[in-house]
N, C-alpha and C positions, 0 to 999 in steps of 0.2 A: 665447322661441325666436328665434334669428337668422333673418333673411330667407332665408339659404341653406338652412337646415333646412326652411323652409316650402316652398321650391321643390322640394326633394327629395321631400317627403312628399305633396305635393299630388295627384299622379296616383293614389295609393292611395285617397284619399277620393273622387276624382272618378269613378273607374271604377265603372260601375253596370249594364252590360249583360252578359248578357241580363236580362230584366225580373224574374227570380226570384232573382237573386243580385246583391247590392250591397255596396259597400265602406263602411268607416267608419275614422275616425282620431281618436285621443284624444291631446291635448297635455297633458302633466302641468303644464307651465308655463301657469298661468292656468286650469287645470281646464277645458279647452275641448274640445268634440267637433265633429267634422265628419261629415256623412252624404253619401253619394251620393244622387242623385235617387231611385234605386230604393228605398233604405232609408227615405227620407222618405215615399214613397208607401205602403210597407208599413205605416207607422204612421198613414196617413191624412192626411198633410200635403201641401200644395202645396210642391214643392221650393223655390220662390222665396221662401217666407215661413218655412220651417222653421228653428228656432233650437234645436238639441238641447242639453240640459244633462243632468247626472247625474240630477237630480230628475225631469226630464221622462221620461227613459228608464225610471226605476223606476215612474213613474205608469202606464206602459203595460203593465207586466208583469201577467200573470194572478195574482190573489191567492194561489193555491196555489203559484206558482213564485217569488213575489217575494223570499222570504227567501234562497234559495240564489243568486239572481241578484244580490241586494244584496251578498252576501259576495264574489261574483266581481268585482263592480265595485269594491269596497273594495280588493281585492288589486291590480287593475289600476291604481288611482289611487295606491296607496302604494308598491308594489314592482315592478309590471310582471310580465312573465313570460308564457309561453304559456298559453292557456286554450281551452276549448270548452264550450258549454252548449247543451242542447236544452230549449227552454221555449216558453211561449205568450205572445203579446202581444195586447192588445186595442186596436184602432185607434180613431181619433176617431169612427168611425161605430158603434162597439160590436161590430164583428166580431172574432172570435177567430182569430188566425193561429198556426200552429205554425212555429217557426223553429229553425234550428241556427246558432249564432254561434261563429265560430272566429277567434282572434286570436293575435298574438305581440307581443313588445316591439319598440320601435323605438329604435335607438341612435344617438347623434351620433358625430362623428368621433373623439371621445375615449373611446368605449365606454361612455358614460353613458346610462342609460335616460331617454329624453325623451318617451316615450309608448307607445301601442299601436296596432296597425293590424290589420285583418282584414276579414271579410265575414259577411254574413247570407245564409242560404239559406232561402227560403220553401218549406216542405214541406207547406203546407196542402192543396194540390191535387196529388195524386201521379199524375194521369192522364198517360200517355205523350204527348209532344208532338213535333212536327217541329222542325227547326232553323230559326230565324228567318232571313229573307233578309238581315237586317242583319249576320249573322256568317258569311255564305257565303264571304267571302274568307278568313276565318280557318280554315275547315274544308275548304278546297278539296282538300286531300290526304287527306281522311278515309279513303277506300277503301284506299289503299296503306298507311295507317298504322293500320288498324283494330285489329290485334293489340295493339300497345302501348297504344292508347287504351282498348280494352276492359279490359286488365289494370289500367290506372290507375283507370278507373271502378270496377272491382271493389274496389280498395283503399279508395277514398273511401266506397263503399257500406258496406263492413265497418266502417271506423273511425267514421264519423259516423251510421251506420244510416239512410241516405237511399236513395231509389229511384234507378234508373239515369239517368232524365232529369235529376234534380237533380245527380247526380255529373258528368254531362256539362256541365251549366251551369257548375259550379265550374271545370272545366278551361278552358272557353271564356272565362269571366270573367278567370281568371288569365292566359290567353293574350293577351287584349286589353289589360289594363292593364300588362303587361310588354312588349308588342309582340314577343311570341315565338310562333313557329309552334306550333300545337296539338300536332303530332307531337313537337316538341322538349320541350314541357312534359311530355308523357306519358312519353317515354323518359328524361328527366332524373329524373322522380319514381321510375321503376322502378329506375334506377341508385342513387339515394340510399337508397331503402328497402333494396335488396340489400346495400349496404355499411355503412349507418349505423344501421339499425334492428335492435336485438337483442330478439328475441321471447323472453320468459321461458319456461323449461322447462315450468312448470305450464300455460301457455297451449297450448303444443305438445301436451302430453300430453292435455289436455282435447279438443283438436281431433282428435287421433288416435282418441279414444273415439267422438266424434261421427261421424267418417268411417267407422269400422268397424261402427257400429251403425245406419247409415242405409241403408234399402232403398228 
């Protein structure tokens, strides 16, 4: 991969706050992975010494989840593409963590797939938490933007089946590593979903049934 590509992709892998959401980057050239400090710690490693590989990633998957994760990793390495996975990992201390991993392909200036990037969400502990002081500057306009942010959180909760605090973490993480206001991230997501996402008729019909029969 050219140096220019590395500079372009580096912020994706470096972004790792808040502490329950961290980024990763996969380079197809050289079969090379990068973790944010947060993802390294999720696996039980000191970020300064972590050296992720495909084999290492698989070794941390829960035995019952390893087969389908291996299939997803094979797809990422060979053809790229968007993916998401909800599975368990076992860290270096033997503790089991539940995670959601979401990613998409990375293209070079010629439109060729050169890797994948995305994020981990640690959903092991789903107790509601307050916003860290470290991200106060990102969410300073939270009150005035609450409507859009709550709607965006709801979408993430539905799609990834995660609780509200984790959905908020994802929005803040994306806001930080793109240097974009949280409000703009939320409003942009709402606009894209409204214009680009086509919900199948069968899904709408099933939702109608659930709505009409919920008391």
